[in-house]
C-alpha angles and dihedrals in degrees: 000000000000137000123216118201119196129193120192115238100173133107102243114135087211092054092137093059092043095051091048090050095050092046090050093049093049089045093058092059120103087230093067123077093189144344132200131188105224101180142340089287106026138064135163136216130200117205132178104235152003095278093051092044089051092050094051093047091049091052090053094046090053090062091055089212109093136074110215136211120187117201128195134169120211129213118253138186089252092061094046090050094054096247086133119061096250095113093065094058128090118232095266093048093045092053088047091051093049092047091053090051091050091050092049091051092049091051092051089049092060112081117214096241096036112145127236117276093019112122120201125186132206128189117195138188110250119268135066096281094087091226113177115240113242136225121000094011091061091045091052091047087058091048090053091050089050096052091052091048088061091048094048088055093052091049094046091060096051122113124219091262092049089050089052096047093047093046089057093052092044086055090057106260123139120246086252095050091046090050095051088048093052092043099241137108123278087242091053089045088054093051091045090054094046089050089050092054092242094159089049091051091051093049092047091047093052090049094047093049094047092047093051086050090058085061092055092050092057 
């Protein structure tokens, strides 16, 4: 599982309502286990896996108005040996404990002055201490952040027409279907997707999800 904390960096005077609306919309998705509004500008989502995490982050990046922190907790020998108190918990309490640790990691990942569309990642050891996982976990976290940096750059250069075209393909439509829905030729749709960096988005998405999966495998 992963937690994703989002902090609003836009200029809306109705930021509280906007943040709640975004959080509620994501919470209704089957990709999200739970969502929680933390303050006027902040909320957090917990998701079950890498693809779901990637989907939520992409949705937030497309707004261009949120700084994003991703938190994860790895397994350790200490946890498996029962040195932590997980063995005494029933399933519901265990899941709640893990989610709180994930939310804590995501909150610590997000820097106070982090800019919109910047994604930071923190992988921690299990337990309430918030101890940063060393070695390869930290390296993979940097790789995830780098992948989303590339995706944010692609999305930032996209026109309204490009966002419309890529959204249709992301929803599962074929190019021919998307062209018909927009009212343009298939060739024009192909050109619009190329200008929008659709192939770059696909490559970046695959890289981000695969790298997130490496965290889960640790």
